C-alpha positions in Angstrom: -13.9 -1.3 -7.9 -14.2 2.5 -7.5 -15.2 3.9 -10.9 -16.1 7.5 -10.0 -14.3 10.0 -12.2 -11.1 11.2 -10.6 -12.1 14.9 -10.8 -15.0 14.2 -8.5 -13.0 12.6 -5.8 -10.9 13.9 -2.9 -7.1 13.7 -3.3 -5.8 12.1 -0.2 -2.1 12.1 -1.2 -0.5 14.5 -3.6 3.1 14.3 -4.7 4.3 17.2 -6.8 7.6 17.6 -8.7 9.4 15.1 -6.3 13.1 14.7 -6.9 15.1 12.1 -4.9 18.7 11.2 -5.3 21.6 9.5 -3.6 25.0 11.1 -4.2 25.2 11.9 -7.9 22.4 9.4 -8.9 18.9 10.8 -9.4 16.3 8.1 -8.7 13.1 10.1 -9.0 13.0 13.3 -11.1 10.1 15.8 -10.8 7.6 12.9 -10.2 3.9 13.7 -9.8 1.2 11.4 -8.4 -2.3 11.8 -6.9 -4.1 9.1 -4.9 -7.8 9.4 -4.4 -9.8 8.6 -1.3 -11.3 5.1 -1.3 -9.2 3.7 -4.1 -6.7 0.8 -4.3 -3.8 2.0 -6.4 -1.3 -0.6 -7.6 2.2 0.7 -8.2 4.5 -1.2 -10.5 7.8 -0.8 -12.3 11.0 -2.6 -13.2 13.3 -3.7 -10.3 15.4 -0.8 -9.2 13.0 1.8 -10.7 12.4 3.4 -7.3 9.0 2.1 -6.2 10.1 1.5 -2.6 12.2 4.7 -2.6 9.0 6.7 -3.5 7.0 5.1 -0.7 9.7 5.6 1.9 10.2 9.2 0.8 6.5 9.9 1.2 6.7 8.4 4.6 9.7 10.6 5.5 12.0 7.7 5.9 14.2 9.0 3.1 15.1 12.7 2.3 14.0 14.4 -0.8 15.9 17.1 -2.8 12.9 19.0 -3.9 9.1 18.7 -4.4 6.0 18.9 -2.3 4.1 16.1 -0.5 0.5 16.8 0.7 -1.5 14.4 2.9 -5.2 15.1 3.5 -4.7 18.5 1.9 -1.9 19.5 4.3 1.7 20.3 3.2 4.0 18.2 5.3 6.7 20.9 5.4 4.3 23.7 6.4 2.6 22.1 9.4 3.9 22.2 13.0 5.1 19.2 15.0 1.7 18.5 16.5 -0.1 18.7 13.2 2.6 16.5 11.6 2.2 13.9 14.3 -1.6 14.0 13.7 -1.0 13.4 10.0 1.3 10.5 10.9 -1.5 8.7 12.7 -3.6 8.9 9.5 -1.1 6.6 7.7 -0.5 2.9 8.1 2.4 0.9 6.7 2.9 -2.8 5.9 6.6 -3.4 4.9 7.5 -6.2 2.5 8.6 -8.8 5.2 6.2 -7.7 7.9 8.9 -6.0 10.0 7.4 -7.3 13.2 9.6 -7.1 16.3 10.7 -10.7 17.1 11.0 -10.1 20.8 7.3 -8.9 21.0 4.1 -10.9 20.8 1.6 -10.1 18.0 -0.5 -8.2 20.5 2.5 -6.2 21.7 3.5 -5.4 18.1 0.0 -4.1 17.3 0.1 -1.9 20.4 3.4 -0.2 19.5 1.7 2.6 17.5 -0.9 3.1 20.2 1.9 3.6 22.8 3.7 6.0 20.6 0.7 8.2 19.6 -2.1 7.6 22.1 -2.5 7.8 25.9 -4.7 4.8 26.6 -5.0 2.4 29.6 -3.6 -1.1 29.1 -7.0 -2.8 29.2 -8.2 -0.6 26.3 -5.1 -1.3 24.2 -5.6 -5.0 24.8 -9.2 -4.8 23.6 -8.2 -2.7 20.5 -5.4 -5.2 19.7 -7.8 -8.1 19.7 -10.2 -6.2 17.5 -7.5 -5.6 14.9 -6.5 -9.3 15.1 -10.0 -10.3 14.4 -10.3 -7.7 11.6 -7.5 -9.3 9.6 -8.8 -12.8 10.0 -6.4 -14.2 12.7 -7.6 -16.4 15.5 -7.5 -14.6 19.0 -4.9 -17.2 20.1 -2.4 -15.5 17.7 -2.3 -12.5 20.1 0.2 -14.1 22.5 2.4 -15.7 19.8 5.8 -14.5 18.7 6.6 -13.9 15.0 8.8 -17.0 15.0 5.7 -19.1 15.8 3.7 -17.7 12.9 3.5 -18.8 9.2 4.3 -16.4 6.5 0.7 -15.6 5.8 0.0 -15.0 9.5 3.0 -12.6 9.8 1.5 -10.6 6.9 -1.8 -10.4 8.6 -0.3 -9.5 12.0 1.7 -6.8 10.3 -1.4 -5.5 8.6 -3.2 -5.5 12.0 -0.4 -3.2 13.3 -0.7 -1.0 10.2 -4.4 -0.6 11.1 -3.8 0.0 14.8 -4.6 3.8 14.6 -7.5 3.5 12.2 -5.6 5.2 9.3 -7.1 6.8 6.2 -4.3 5.7 3.9 -2.4 2.4 4.1 0.9 1.7 2.3 1.5 -1.9 1.3 5.0 -2.9 0.1 4.8 -6.2 -1.8 2.0 -7.5 0.5 1.7 -10.9 -1.3 5.4 -11.6 -1.7 6.4 -15.0 -0.4 2.8 -16.2 -0.2 1.5 -19.2 -2.2 -1.2 -18.4 -4.8 -4.1 -19.3 -2.5 -2.7 -17.3 0.4 -2.0 -14.3 -1.9 -5.6 -14.4 -3.3 -7.0 -14.5 0.2 -4.8 -11.6 1.2 -6.0 -9.6 -1.8 -9.6 -10.4 -0.9 -8.9 -9.2 2.7 -7.5 -5.9 1.4 -10.6 -5.3 -0.8 -12.9 -6.1 2.1 -11.1 -3.7 4.4 -11.3 -1.0 1.8 -15.1 -1.5 1.4 -15.8 -1.8 5.2 -13.4 0.8 6.6 -13.3 3.2 3.6 -9.5 2.7 3.4 -7.3 4.2 0.7 -4.6 1.7 -0.3 -1.2 2.4 -2.0 0.1 -1.0 -3.0 3.6 -1.6 -4.4 3.4 -5.0 -6.1 4.8 -7.3 -8.8 1.8 -9.5 -8.4 -0.3 -9.4 -11.6 -3.2 -11.2 -9.9 -3.4 -8.4 -7.4 -3.3 -5.7 -10.1 -6.1 -7.5 -12.1 -8.3 -8.4 -9.2 -8.4 -5.6 -6.6 -6.7 -2.5 -8.0 -8.9 0.4 -9.1 -6.0 2.1 -10.8 -2.4 1.3 -11.7 0.6 3.6 -11.9 3.8 2.6 -13.6 7.1 4.0 -12.5 9.8 4.3 -15.2 12.4 6.8 -16.4 12.4 8.3 -12.9 8.7 9.4 -13.1 5.2 8.0 -13.4 5.1 6.9 -17.0 1.4 6.1 -17.1 -1.5 5.8 -14.6 -5.0 4.6 -15.1 -7.1 1.5 -15.6 -5.9 -1.8 -17.0 -7.2 -0.8 -20.4 -5.0 2.3 -20.2 -2.0 0.1 -19.5 -2.8 -2.1 -22.5 -3.1 0.9 -24.7 0.1 2.6 -23.6 2.9 2.5 -26.2 5.9 1.5 -24.1 8.0 -1.7 -24.5 8.2 -2.5 -20.8 4.6 -1.7 -20.1 3.5 -3.9 -23.0 5.7 -6.7 -22.0 4.5 -6.6 -18.4 0.8 -6.4 -19.1 0.7 -8.5 -22.3 3.4 -11.0 -21.7 3.0 -14.8 -21.1 2.5 -14.3 -17.4 -0.2 -11.7 -17.9 -2.0 -13.8 -20.6 -2.4 -16.6 -18.1 -4.4 -14.6 -15.6 -8.2 -14.2 -16.2 -9.1 -10.5 -16.4 -12.5 -9.0 -15.5 -13.6 -8.6 -19.1 -12.6 -12.2 -19.8 -14.7 -13.5 -16.9 -17.6 -11.5 -18.2 -17.4 -13.3 -21.5 -15.4 -10.7 -23.5 -12.2 -12.0 -25.0 -9.0 -10.0 -24.6 -6.8 -9.4 -27.6 
């Protein structure tokens, strides 16, 4: 895990005073959040709290009423179209159910971002697609398969390969282990950690999976009351005086998961 003090690290995504609403309902109210280069941030909150709304707003898939979003130090609203397109290539997204196009093969799905943003010959796009397929642990034979021919775990990996197609700096993962069995989920978590270490990725992970939070996340942010209630390490979560946070991180499900300090021989209260 990345343990450098946050003040010594580059902020790769900064959300300032973000307000998002639908009709008369305010979902996010003056929310603030920083994500640092090279970290895996786990983002949690009660169902309906607005976790996916925040992610989709940052990605400009939903409008915001006010606030500023900076990516790699650039204000999204202040840059021109060419600069904005360049910023878009620095982001990768894995949606909850993979969101692969059913009429396209795995290789063709991976090549979609390349076709949209790059001007490359077909042979080079083919080569790059196979590299991404190998990177996420899929067999090369998967390249010519359609999503309907893949298992749930393979779909997640294929979608991750597409998210990595343009070599992004920041990858958004929306419930990446949802629908996977415990072994498959653990293997996917391990893959994310390996990619962070080898590629220098920064990862924004929306998740309900406590195993993921405990095993691979450097920091955790909790969304509640329309803002980020608390952010920090697991110890910070355990010390935070909030009923939902305490129930989530100290409840029966949480107590059944070995934590780093437990594996080191230190009991957890």
